[in-house]
KOLMI-643294 format. One record per residue: chain; x, y, z of N, C-alpha, C in turn; residue number from 1. Coordinates in Angstrom, 1 decimal. Layout:
BEGIN
A	X	Y	Z	X	Y	Z	X	Y	Z	NUM
...
This chain:
BEGIN
A	72.2	67.6	98.3	72.9	68.8	98.5	73.0	69.2	100.0	1
A	74.1	69.5	100.5	74.3	69.8	102.0	73.8	71.2	102.3	2
A	73.3	71.3	103.5	72.9	72.6	104.0	74.1	73.5	104.3	3
A	75.2	72.9	104.6	76.4	73.6	104.8	77.6	72.9	104.2	4
A	78.6	73.6	103.8	79.8	73.0	103.2	81.0	73.1	104.1	5
A	81.7	72.0	104.3	82.9	72.1	105.1	84.1	72.2	104.2	6
A	85.0	73.2	104.5	86.3	73.3	103.8	87.3	72.7	104.8	7
A	87.9	71.6	104.5	88.8	70.9	105.4	90.2	71.1	104.9	8
A	91.0	71.8	105.8	92.4	72.1	105.4	93.3	70.9	105.9	9
A	94.2	70.5	105.0	95.3	69.6	105.4	96.5	70.5	105.4	10
A	97.0	70.8	106.7	98.1	71.8	106.8	99.3	71.4	106.0	11
A	99.9	72.4	105.3	100.9	72.2	104.4	102.1	73.1	104.6	12
A	103.2	72.6	105.0	104.5	73.3	105.1	104.5	74.3	106.3	13
A	105.2	75.5	106.1	105.5	76.3	107.2	104.5	77.5	107.4	14
A	104.8	78.4	108.3	103.9	79.4	108.8	103.2	80.2	107.6	15
A	103.9	80.8	106.7	103.3	81.6	105.7	102.4	80.8	104.8	16
A	102.8	79.6	104.5	102.0	78.7	103.6	100.7	78.3	104.3	17
A	100.8	78.0	105.6	99.6	77.7	106.4	98.7	78.9	106.5	18
A	99.2	80.1	106.6	98.4	81.2	106.6	97.7	81.4	105.2	19
A	98.4	81.1	104.1	97.8	81.2	102.8	96.7	80.3	102.6	20
A	96.8	79.1	103.1	95.7	78.1	103.0	94.5	78.6	103.7	21
A	94.6	79.1	104.9	93.5	79.6	105.7	92.9	80.9	105.0	22
A	93.7	81.7	104.5	93.3	83.0	103.8	92.4	82.7	102.6	23
A	92.8	81.7	101.8	92.0	81.3	100.7	90.7	80.8	101.1	24
A	90.7	79.9	102.1	89.4	79.4	102.6	88.5	80.5	103.2	25
A	89.1	81.4	103.8	88.3	82.6	104.4	87.7	83.4	103.2	26
A	88.4	83.5	102.1	87.9	84.3	101.0	86.7	83.5	100.3	27
A	86.9	82.2	100.3	85.7	81.3	99.8	84.5	81.5	100.7	28
A	84.8	81.4	102.0	83.7	81.6	102.9	83.0	82.9	102.8	29
A	83.7	84.0	102.6	83.1	85.3	102.4	82.3	85.4	101.1	30
A	82.8	84.9	100.0	82.2	85.1	98.7	81.0	84.2	98.5	31
A	81.0	83.0	99.1	80.0	82.1	98.8	78.6	82.5	99.4	32
A	77.5	82.2	98.8	76.2	82.3	99.4	75.9	81.0	100.3	33
A	76.5	79.9	99.9	76.4	78.7	100.6	77.1	78.8	102.0	34
A	76.5	78.5	103.1	77.2	78.6	104.4	78.5	77.7	104.4	35
A	79.6	78.2	104.8	80.8	77.5	104.8	81.4	77.4	106.2	36
A	81.8	76.2	106.6	82.6	75.9	107.9	84.0	75.6	107.5	37
A	85.0	76.1	108.2	86.4	75.8	107.9	87.0	75.0	109.1	38
A	87.6	73.9	108.8	88.2	73.1	109.8	89.5	72.6	109.4	39
A	90.3	72.1	110.4	91.6	71.4	110.1	92.8	72.3	110.1	40
A	92.6	73.6	110.2	93.8	74.4	110.2	94.6	74.4	111.5	41
A	95.9	74.5	111.4	96.7	74.4	112.6	98.0	75.2	112.4	42
A	98.0	76.4	113.0	99.1	77.4	112.8	99.6	77.7	114.2	43
A	100.6	77.0	114.7	101.1	77.1	116.0	101.6	78.5	116.4	44
A	102.2	79.2	115.4	102.7	80.5	115.6	101.6	81.5	116.0	45
A	100.4	81.3	115.5	99.3	82.2	115.9	98.3	81.6	116.9	46
A	98.7	80.4	117.4	97.9	79.7	118.4	96.5	79.5	118.0	47
A	96.3	79.1	116.7	94.9	78.9	116.2	94.9	77.5	115.6	48
A	93.8	76.7	115.9	93.7	75.3	115.5	92.3	74.9	115.6	49
A	91.8	74.2	114.6	90.5	73.6	114.7	90.6	72.1	114.4	50
A	89.8	71.3	115.1	89.8	69.8	114.8	89.0	69.6	113.5	51
A	89.0	68.4	113.1	88.2	68.0	111.9	87.1	67.1	112.4	52
A	86.0	67.2	111.7	84.8	66.3	111.9	85.1	64.9	111.5	53
A	84.2	64.0	111.7	84.4	62.6	111.3	83.8	62.3	109.9	54
A	83.4	63.4	109.2	82.8	63.2	107.9	83.9	62.6	107.0	55
A	83.6	61.4	106.3	84.6	60.8	105.5	85.1	61.6	104.3	56
A	86.3	61.4	103.9	86.9	62.2	102.8	86.1	62.1	101.5	57
A	86.0	63.2	100.9	85.3	63.3	99.5	86.4	63.3	98.5	58
A	86.0	63.3	97.2	87.0	63.4	96.1	87.1	64.8	95.6	59
A	86.6	65.8	96.3	86.7	67.2	95.9	87.9	67.8	96.6	60
A	88.9	68.2	95.8	90.1	68.7	96.4	90.6	70.0	95.7	61
A	91.0	70.9	96.5	91.6	72.1	96.0	93.1	72.1	96.4	62
A	93.9	73.0	95.8	95.3	73.1	96.2	96.3	73.2	95.1	63
A	95.9	73.9	94.0	96.9	74.2	93.0	97.0	75.7	92.9	64
A	98.1	76.2	92.6	98.3	77.7	92.5	97.4	78.3	91.4	65
A	97.0	77.5	90.5	96.1	78.0	89.4	94.7	78.0	89.7	66
A	94.3	77.5	90.9	92.9	77.6	91.3	92.5	79.0	91.5	67
A	91.3	79.3	90.9	90.7	80.7	91.0	89.6	80.7	91.9	68
A	89.4	81.8	92.7	88.4	82.0	93.7	87.0	81.9	93.1	69
A	86.8	82.7	92.0	85.4	82.9	91.5	84.8	81.6	91.0	70
A	85.4	80.8	90.1	84.8	79.5	89.7	84.6	78.5	90.9	71
A	85.5	78.5	91.8	85.4	77.6	93.0	84.1	78.0	93.7	72
A	83.9	79.3	94.0	82.7	79.7	94.8	81.5	79.4	94.0	73
A	81.5	79.6	92.7	80.3	79.4	91.9	79.9	77.9	92.0	74
A	80.9	77.0	91.9	80.6	75.5	92.0	80.1	75.2	93.3	75
A	80.7	75.7	94.4	80.2	75.4	95.7	78.7	75.9	95.9	76
A	78.4	77.1	95.4	77.1	77.6	95.5	76.1	76.8	94.7	77
A	76.5	76.3	93.6	75.6	75.6	92.7	75.4	74.2	93.1	78
A	76.4	73.5	93.6	76.3	72.1	93.9	76.2	71.8	95.4	79
A	76.6	72.8	96.2	76.5	72.7	97.7	77.0	71.3	98.2	80
A	78.3	71.0	97.9	78.9	69.8	98.4	79.0	69.8	99.9	81
A	79.0	68.6	100.5	79.2	68.5	102.0	80.6	68.8	102.4	82
A	81.6	68.3	101.6	83.0	68.5	102.1	83.9	68.7	100.9	83
A	84.7	69.8	101.0	85.7	70.1	100.0	87.1	70.2	100.8	84
A	88.1	69.6	100.2	89.4	69.5	100.9	90.3	70.6	100.3	85
A	91.1	71.2	101.2	92.2	72.2	100.8	93.5	71.5	101.1	86
A	94.1	70.9	100.1	95.2	70.0	100.3	96.6	70.6	99.9	87
A	96.6	71.8	99.3	97.8	72.4	98.9	97.8	73.9	99.0	88
A	98.3	74.6	98.1	98.5	76.0	98.1	97.9	76.7	96.9	89
A	97.3	77.9	97.1	96.8	78.7	96.0	97.4	80.1	96.2	90
A	98.7	80.3	95.9	99.3	81.6	96.2	99.0	82.5	94.9	91
A	97.8	83.1	94.9	97.5	84.1	94.0	96.9	85.2	94.8	92
A	97.5	86.4	94.8	97.0	87.5	95.7	95.5	87.8	95.4	93
A	95.0	87.6	94.2	93.6	87.9	94.0	92.7	87.0	94.7	94
A	93.2	85.8	95.2	92.4	84.9	95.9	92.2	85.2	97.4	95
A	92.8	86.3	97.9	92.8	86.6	99.3	91.8	87.7	99.6	96
A	91.2	87.7	100.8	90.3	88.7	101.2	91.0	90.0	101.6	97
A	90.3	91.1	101.8	90.8	92.3	102.3	91.6	92.1	103.6	98
A	92.8	92.7	103.7	93.7	92.5	104.8	93.0	92.8	106.2	99
A	92.1	93.8	106.1	91.5	94.2	107.4	90.6	93.1	108.0	100
A	90.1	92.2	107.2	89.3	91.2	107.7	90.1	90.0	108.2	101
A	91.4	90.0	108.1	92.2	88.9	108.5	92.9	89.1	109.9	102
A	92.7	90.3	110.4	93.4	90.6	111.7	92.9	89.8	112.9	103
A	91.6	89.3	112.8	91.1	88.5	113.9	91.9	87.2	114.0	104
A	92.4	86.7	112.9	93.2	85.5	112.9	94.7	85.8	113.1	105
A	95.2	86.9	112.5	96.6	87.3	112.5	96.7	88.7	113.1	106
A	96.4	88.9	114.4	96.4	90.2	115.0	97.7	90.9	115.0	107
A	97.7	92.2	114.8	99.0	93.0	114.9	99.3	93.2	116.4	108
A	100.6	93.0	116.7	101.0	93.3	118.0	102.3	94.2	117.9	109
A	102.5	95.0	118.9	103.7	95.9	118.9	104.9	95.0	118.8	110
A	105.8	95.4	117.9	107.0	94.5	117.6	108.0	94.6	118.8	111
A	108.8	93.6	118.9	109.9	93.6	119.9	111.0	94.5	119.5	112
A	111.1	94.8	118.2	112.2	95.7	117.6	111.5	96.8	116.9	113
A	111.9	98.0	117.1	111.3	99.2	116.5	112.2	99.6	115.3	114
A	111.6	99.7	114.1	112.4	100.1	112.9	112.1	101.6	112.6	115
A	113.1	102.4	112.6	112.9	103.9	112.3	112.4	104.1	110.9	116
A	111.8	105.2	110.7	111.2	105.5	109.4	112.3	105.7	108.3	117
A	113.5	106.1	108.8	114.6	106.3	107.8	115.4	105.1	107.5	118
A	114.8	103.9	107.8	115.5	102.6	107.6	114.7	101.7	106.7	119
A	115.4	101.1	105.8	114.8	100.0	105.0	115.1	98.7	105.6	120
A	114.0	98.0	106.1	114.1	96.7	106.7	114.2	95.7	105.7	121
A	115.3	94.9	105.6	115.5	93.9	104.6	115.4	92.5	105.2	122
A	114.5	91.7	104.7	114.4	90.3	105.1	115.3	89.4	104.3	123
A	116.0	88.6	105.1	116.9	87.6	104.4	116.4	86.2	104.7	124
A	116.1	85.5	103.6	115.8	84.0	103.8	117.0	83.2	103.4	125
A	117.6	82.5	104.3	118.7	81.6	104.0	118.2	80.2	104.5	126
A	118.6	79.8	105.7	118.1	78.6	106.2	118.2	77.4	105.3	127
A	117.0	76.9	104.9	116.9	75.7	104.0	117.3	76.0	102.6	128
A	117.5	77.3	102.2	118.0	77.6	100.9	119.3	78.3	100.9	129
A	120.1	78.1	102.0	121.5	78.6	102.0	122.3	77.9	101.0	130
A	121.9	76.7	100.6	122.5	75.9	99.5	121.4	75.6	98.5	131
A	121.8	75.4	97.3	120.8	75.2	96.2	119.9	74.0	96.6	132
A	118.6	74.3	96.7	117.7	73.2	97.1	116.4	73.4	96.3	133
A	116.1	74.6	95.7	114.9	74.8	95.0	115.1	75.9	93.9	134
A	114.7	75.6	92.7	115.0	76.6	91.6	114.2	77.9	91.7	135
A	113.2	78.0	92.6	112.5	79.2	92.7	112.8	80.0	94.0	136
A	113.8	79.5	94.8	114.2	80.2	96.0	115.7	80.4	95.9	137
A	116.2	81.3	96.8	117.6	81.5	96.9	118.0	82.9	97.3	138
A	119.2	83.2	97.6	119.7	84.5	98.0	119.7	85.5	96.8	139
A	119.6	86.8	97.1	119.6	87.8	96.1	121.0	88.4	96.1	140
A	121.5	88.9	94.9	122.8	89.5	94.9	123.0	90.6	95.9	141
A	124.1	90.6	96.5	124.4	91.7	97.5	124.4	93.1	96.8	142
A	124.7	93.1	95.6	124.7	94.4	94.8	123.3	94.9	94.7	143
A	122.3	94.0	94.8	120.9	94.5	94.8	120.6	95.3	96.0	144
A	121.1	94.9	97.1	120.9	95.7	98.4	121.6	97.1	98.3	145
A	122.8	97.1	97.6	123.5	98.4	97.4	122.6	99.3	96.5	146
A	122.0	98.7	95.5	121.1	99.4	94.6	119.9	100.0	95.4	147
A	119.3	99.2	96.3	118.2	99.7	97.1	118.7	100.9	98.0	148
A	119.8	100.7	98.6	120.4	101.8	99.5	120.6	103.1	98.7	149
A	121.2	103.0	97.5	121.4	104.2	96.7	120.2	104.8	96.2	150
A	119.2	103.9	95.8	118.0	104.4	95.3	117.1	105.1	96.3	151
A	117.0	104.5	97.5	116.1	105.1	98.5	116.8	106.1	99.4	152
A	118.1	106.0	99.6	118.8	106.9	100.5	118.6	106.5	102.0	153
A	118.0	105.3	102.2	117.7	104.9	103.5	118.8	104.0	104.1	154
A	118.9	104.0	105.4	119.8	103.1	106.1	119.2	101.7	105.9	155
A	120.1	100.7	105.9	119.7	99.3	105.8	119.8	98.6	107.1	156
A	118.8	97.8	107.4	118.8	96.9	108.6	118.3	95.5	108.1	157
A	119.0	94.5	108.4	118.7	93.1	108.0	118.1	92.3	109.1	158
A	117.1	91.5	108.8	116.4	90.7	109.7	116.2	89.3	109.1	159
A	116.1	88.3	109.8	115.7	87.0	109.3	116.7	85.9	109.6	160
A	117.1	85.1	108.7	118.0	84.0	108.9	119.4	84.4	108.7	161
A	120.0	85.0	109.7	121.3	85.6	109.6	122.5	84.8	110.2	162
A	122.3	83.5	110.2	123.3	82.6	110.7	124.6	82.8	109.9	163
A	125.7	82.3	110.5	127.1	82.5	110.0	127.3	81.6	108.8	164
A	127.0	82.1	107.6	127.2	81.4	106.3	128.1	82.3	105.4	165
A	128.6	81.7	104.3	129.4	82.4	103.4	128.6	83.7	102.9	166
A	127.4	83.5	102.6	126.6	84.6	102.1	126.5	85.7	103.1	167
A	126.1	85.4	104.4	126.0	86.4	105.4	127.3	87.1	105.7	168
A	128.4	86.3	105.7	129.7	87.0	105.9	130.0	87.9	104.8	169
A	129.7	87.6	103.6	129.9	88.5	102.4	129.0	89.7	102.5	170
A	127.8	89.5	103.0	126.9	90.6	103.2	127.4	91.6	104.2	171
A	127.9	91.1	105.3	128.4	92.0	106.4	129.7	92.8	105.9	172
A	130.5	92.1	105.1	131.7	92.8	104.6	131.3	93.9	103.6	173
A	130.4	93.6	102.8	130.0	94.5	101.7	129.2	95.7	102.2	174
A	128.5	95.5	103.3	127.7	96.6	103.9	128.0	96.8	105.4	175
A	129.2	97.3	105.7	129.6	97.3	107.1	128.8	98.3	107.9	176
A	128.1	99.3	107.3	127.3	100.2	108.1	125.9	99.8	108.3	177
A	125.5	98.7	107.7	124.1	98.2	107.9	124.0	97.6	109.3	178
A	122.7	97.6	109.8	122.4	96.9	111.0	122.0	95.5	110.8	179
A	122.4	94.6	111.6	122.0	93.2	111.6	121.2	92.9	112.9	180
A	119.9	92.7	112.8	119.1	92.7	113.9	119.0	91.3	114.5	181
A	119.1	91.1	115.8	118.8	89.9	116.4	117.3	89.6	116.5	182
A	116.8	88.8	115.6	115.4	88.6	115.6	114.9	87.7	116.8	183
A	113.6	87.4	116.7	113.1	86.6	117.8	112.4	85.3	117.2	184
A	111.2	85.0	117.6	110.5	83.9	117.1	109.9	84.3	115.7	185
A	109.5	83.3	114.9	108.9	83.7	113.6	107.8	84.7	113.8	186
A	106.9	84.6	114.8	105.9	85.5	114.9	106.4	86.9	115.3	187
A	107.4	87.0	116.1	108.0	88.3	116.4	108.6	88.9	115.2	188
A	109.4	88.2	114.4	110.0	88.7	113.2	108.9	89.2	112.2	189
A	107.8	88.4	112.2	106.7	88.7	111.3	106.1	90.1	111.7	190
A	106.0	90.3	113.0	105.4	91.6	113.4	106.4	92.7	113.2	191
A	107.7	92.5	113.3	108.6	93.5	113.1	108.6	94.0	111.6	192
A	108.5	93.0	110.7	108.4	93.3	109.3	107.1	94.0	109.0	193
A	106.1	93.6	109.7	104.7	94.1	109.5	104.6	95.6	110.0	194
A	105.5	96.0	110.9	105.5	97.3	111.5	106.3	98.3	110.8	195
A	107.2	97.9	109.9	108.1	98.8	109.2	107.5	99.6	108.1	196
A	107.9	100.8	108.0	107.4	101.7	106.9	108.0	101.3	105.6	197
A	109.2	100.9	105.6	109.9	100.6	104.3	110.5	99.2	104.4	198
A	110.1	98.3	103.5	110.5	96.9	103.6	111.0	96.4	102.3	199
A	112.1	95.6	102.3	112.6	94.9	101.1	112.4	93.4	101.4	200
A	111.6	92.7	100.7	111.4	91.3	101.0	112.3	90.4	100.2	201
A	112.5	89.3	100.8	113.3	88.2	100.2	112.4	87.5	99.2	202
A	113.0	86.5	98.5	112.1	85.6	97.7	111.6	84.6	98.7	203
A	110.5	85.0	99.3	110.0	84.3	100.5	108.6	84.6	100.7	204
A	107.8	83.6	100.9	106.4	83.8	101.2	106.2	84.5	102.6	205
A	107.2	84.3	103.5	107.1	84.8	104.9	107.1	86.3	104.9	206
A	108.2	86.9	104.2	108.2	88.4	104.3	107.2	89.0	103.3	207
A	106.8	88.3	102.2	105.7	88.8	101.4	104.5	88.9	102.2	208
A	104.1	87.8	103.0	102.9	87.8	103.7	102.9	88.9	104.8	209
A	104.0	89.1	105.5	104.1	90.1	106.5	103.9	91.5	106.0	210
A	104.5	91.8	104.8	104.4	93.1	104.3	103.0	93.3	103.6	211
A	102.5	92.2	103.0	101.2	92.3	102.4	100.1	92.6	103.5	212
A	100.2	92.0	104.7	99.3	92.2	105.7	99.5	93.4	106.6	213
A	100.5	94.2	106.2	100.9	95.4	107.0	100.0	96.6	106.7	214
A	99.7	97.3	107.8	99.0	98.6	107.7	100.0	99.7	107.8	215
A	101.3	99.4	108.2	102.3	100.4	108.3	103.1	100.7	107.1	216
A	103.3	99.6	106.3	104.2	99.7	105.1	103.7	100.7	104.1	217
A	104.6	101.5	103.7	104.4	102.5	102.6	105.1	102.1	101.3	218
A	106.2	101.4	101.5	107.0	101.0	100.3	107.5	99.6	100.5	219
A	107.1	98.7	99.6	107.4	97.3	99.7	108.2	96.9	98.4	220
A	109.5	96.7	98.6	110.4	96.4	97.5	110.4	94.9	97.2	221
A	109.9	94.6	96.0	109.8	93.1	95.6	110.7	92.8	94.5	222
A	111.6	91.8	94.7	112.5	91.4	93.6	111.8	90.5	92.6	223
A	111.9	90.8	91.3	111.3	90.0	90.3	112.2	88.8	90.0	224
A	112.1	87.8	90.8	113.0	86.7	90.7	112.4	85.4	91.3	225
A	112.7	84.3	90.8	112.3	83.0	91.3	110.7	82.9	91.4	226
A	110.3	82.7	92.6	108.8	82.5	92.9	108.0	83.7	92.5	227
A	108.6	84.9	92.5	107.9	86.1	92.3	107.9	86.5	90.8	228
A	108.7	85.8	90.0	108.8	86.2	88.5	107.8	85.4	87.7	229
A	106.8	86.1	87.1	105.8	85.4	86.3	106.4	84.5	85.1	230
A	107.6	84.8	84.7	108.3	84.0	83.6	108.8	82.7	84.2	231
A	109.3	82.8	85.4	109.9	81.6	86.1	108.8	80.8	86.8	232
A	107.8	81.5	87.3	106.8	80.8	88.1	105.4	81.3	87.7	233
A	105.0	80.9	86.5	103.7	81.4	86.0	102.5	81.0	86.7	234
A	102.6	80.0	87.5	101.4	79.5	88.2	101.0	80.4	89.4	235
A	102.0	81.1	90.0	101.8	81.9	91.2	101.6	83.3	90.7	236
A	101.0	84.2	91.6	100.9	85.6	91.4	101.0	86.4	92.7	237
A	102.2	87.0	92.9	102.5	87.7	94.1	102.5	89.2	93.9	238
A	102.2	89.7	92.7	102.3	91.1	92.5	100.9	91.7	92.4	239
A	100.4	92.4	93.4	99.1	93.0	93.4	99.1	94.2	92.4	240
A	98.2	94.1	91.4	98.2	95.2	90.3	97.8	96.5	90.8	241
A	97.0	96.6	91.9	96.5	97.9	92.3	97.0	98.4	93.6	242
A	98.0	97.6	94.2	98.6	98.0	95.5	99.8	98.8	95.2	243
A	99.6	100.1	95.5	100.7	101.1	95.2	101.9	101.0	96.1	244
A	101.8	100.2	97.2	102.9	100.0	98.1	104.1	99.2	97.4	245
A	103.7	98.3	96.5	104.7	97.4	95.9	105.5	98.1	94.8	246
A	106.8	98.1	95.0	107.8	98.6	94.0	108.6	97.4	93.5	247
A	108.5	97.1	92.2	109.0	95.8	91.7	110.4	96.1	91.0	248
A	111.4	95.3	91.3	112.7	95.5	90.8	113.1	94.3	90.0	249
A	113.6	94.6	88.8	114.1	93.5	87.9	115.4	93.0	88.4	250
A	115.5	91.7	88.6	116.7	91.0	88.9	117.2	90.3	87.7	251
A	118.3	90.7	87.1	118.8	90.0	85.9	118.9	88.5	86.0	252
A	118.4	87.8	85.0	118.3	86.4	85.1	119.6	85.7	85.2	253
A	120.7	86.3	84.6	122.0	85.7	84.8	122.4	85.8	86.2	254
A	122.1	86.9	86.9	122.5	87.1	88.3	121.7	86.0	89.1	255
A	120.4	85.8	88.8	119.7	84.8	89.6	120.2	83.4	89.3	256
A	120.6	83.1	88.1	121.2	81.8	87.8	122.5	81.5	88.6	257
A	123.2	82.6	88.8	124.6	82.5	89.5	124.5	82.8	91.0	258
A	123.3	82.8	91.5	123.1	83.3	92.9	123.9	82.6	94.0	259
A	124.3	81.3	93.7	125.1	80.6	94.6	126.6	80.6	94.3	260
A	126.9	81.2	93.1	128.3	81.2	92.7	129.0	82.5	92.9	261
A	128.2	83.6	92.8	128.7	84.9	92.9	127.8	85.9	93.7	262
A	128.0	85.9	95.0	127.1	86.7	95.8	127.2	88.2	95.5	263
A	128.4	88.6	95.0	128.7	90.1	94.8	128.5	90.4	93.3	264
A	127.8	89.7	92.6	127.6	89.9	91.2	127.3	91.4	90.9	265
A	128.2	92.0	90.0	128.0	93.4	89.7	128.0	93.7	88.2	266
A	127.9	92.7	87.4	127.9	93.0	85.9	126.6	93.5	85.4	267
A	125.5	93.3	86.1	124.2	93.7	85.5	123.6	94.8	86.4	268
A	122.7	95.6	85.7	122.1	96.7	86.4	120.7	96.3	86.9	269
A	120.3	96.8	88.0	119.0	96.6	88.6	118.1	97.8	88.3	270
A	116.9	97.6	88.1	116.0	98.7	87.7	114.6	98.4	88.2	271
A	113.8	99.5	88.3	112.4	99.3	88.7	111.6	98.9	87.4	272
A	110.6	98.0	87.6	109.8	97.5	86.6	108.5	98.3	86.5	273
A	108.2	98.8	85.3	107.0	99.6	85.1	105.7	98.8	85.2	274
A	104.6	99.5	85.4	103.3	98.9	85.5	102.9	98.2	84.2	275
A	103.3	98.8	83.1	103.0	98.2	81.8	103.8	96.9	81.7	276
A	105.1	96.8	82.1	105.8	95.6	82.0	105.2	94.5	82.9	277
A	104.8	94.9	84.1	104.2	94.0	85.0	102.9	93.4	84.4	278
A	102.1	94.3	83.9	100.9	93.8	83.3	101.1	92.8	82.1	279
A	102.2	93.1	81.4	102.5	92.2	80.2	103.0	90.9	80.7	280
A	103.8	90.9	81.8	104.3	89.6	82.3	103.2	88.8	82.9	281
A	102.3	89.5	83.6	101.1	88.7	84.2	100.2	88.2	83.1	282
A	100.0	88.9	82.0	99.2	88.4	80.9	99.8	87.2	80.3	283
A	101.2	87.3	80.1	101.9	86.2	79.5	101.7	85.0	80.3	284
A	101.9	85.1	81.6	101.7	84.0	82.5	100.3	83.4	82.5	285
A	99.3	84.2	82.4	97.9	83.8	82.3	97.7	83.0	81.0	286
A	98.2	83.5	79.9	98.1	82.8	78.6	98.8	81.4	78.7	287
A	100.0	81.4	79.2	100.7	80.1	79.3	100.0	79.1	80.2	288
A	99.3	79.5	81.2	98.8	78.5	82.1	97.3	78.3	81.9	289
A	96.6	79.0	81.0	95.2	78.8	80.8	94.8	77.4	80.5	290
A	95.5	76.6	79.7	95.0	75.2	79.4	95.0	74.4	80.7	291
A	96.1	74.5	81.5	96.2	73.8	82.7	95.1	74.2	83.7	292
A	94.9	75.5	83.8	93.9	76.1	84.7	92.5	75.6	84.3	293
A	92.2	75.5	83.0	90.9	75.1	82.6	90.7	73.6	82.9	294
A	91.8	72.8	82.8	91.7	71.4	83.1	91.4	71.2	84.6	295
A	92.1	72.0	85.4	91.8	71.9	86.9	90.4	72.2	87.2	296
A	89.8	73.3	86.7	88.5	73.7	87.1	87.4	72.8	86.4	297
A	87.7	72.3	85.2	86.7	71.4	84.6	86.7	70.1	85.3	298
A	87.9	69.6	85.8	88.0	68.4	86.6	87.2	68.5	87.8	299
A	87.3	69.6	88.5	86.6	69.9	89.7	85.1	69.9	89.5	300
A	84.7	70.6	88.3	83.3	70.7	88.0	82.7	69.3	87.7	301
A	83.4	68.4	87.0	82.9	67.1	86.8	82.7	66.3	88.1	302
A	83.6	66.5	89.0	83.5	65.8	90.3	82.4	66.4	91.1	303
A	82.2	67.7	91.0	81.0	68.3	91.7	79.7	67.7	91.2	304
A	79.6	67.6	89.9	78.4	67.1	89.3	78.1	65.7	89.7	305
A	79.2	64.9	89.7	79.1	63.5	90.0	78.7	63.3	91.5	306
A	79.1	64.2	92.4	78.8	64.1	93.8	77.4	64.4	94.1	307
A	76.6	65.0	93.2	75.2	65.3	93.4	74.3	64.2	92.9	308
A	74.8	63.2	92.2	74.0	62.1	91.6	73.6	61.1	92.7	309
């Protein structure tokens, strides 16, 4: 058994996903009694990077969204492995530490753009999902933003990937009084979202992460669609049960299916989702994924046992 355990991150994908990998490892480090060193992370936007040691690769690997913090920490404390790899993502909000403990890695900075309190800052993710490329990502109906405007009474300001596409042109025509902000670097846009009192996030880990780590946000409007919908994506969990900032809105599934065919879809109604409905959806997702989650953790346990022989 090793005196210390190394968690070695293999950086995966873009900024928010890289942050999620490190956040999970930091939560493991905090919860474990076994001393933990974290290496291998590389997040250029935050100017943080650690090299890896020359310890050869082990067969202990994490990186599924169904990975749970508590059993992983119990196994590390019990078997004290020398090296565990973080090879993928575990986007479950319960796997992350308190946001106050993460500011040393992701410090808040005054934003380059100031968002007034009477404004709802809306993040748009287009870019690589401007055309159909992933069943869990994509644009939201423009009528959803009209719904948010009417419900909140706030002015709308859009930020994010606002390049000249059919969707953005339709958005500008439909909401001529909205502001379209010239953003900056990903880090600057992240800080702008993080500084806003009222935020509407896209189906995007980027704006979810920025609002989740915000100390300014009072209302975070989350669309129940794609990656955020427990019925469509039961392996992930982006809806904090006890975080009163999050306001969840149902996106009709027909509207989501037609998201690239009809930007101005108006046949369906949008509504807030109750806490009871959210709890039911999360429970259903847990039941559906329990067999796979059990296989993941039992497989890791067997490898942990074998590594001590």
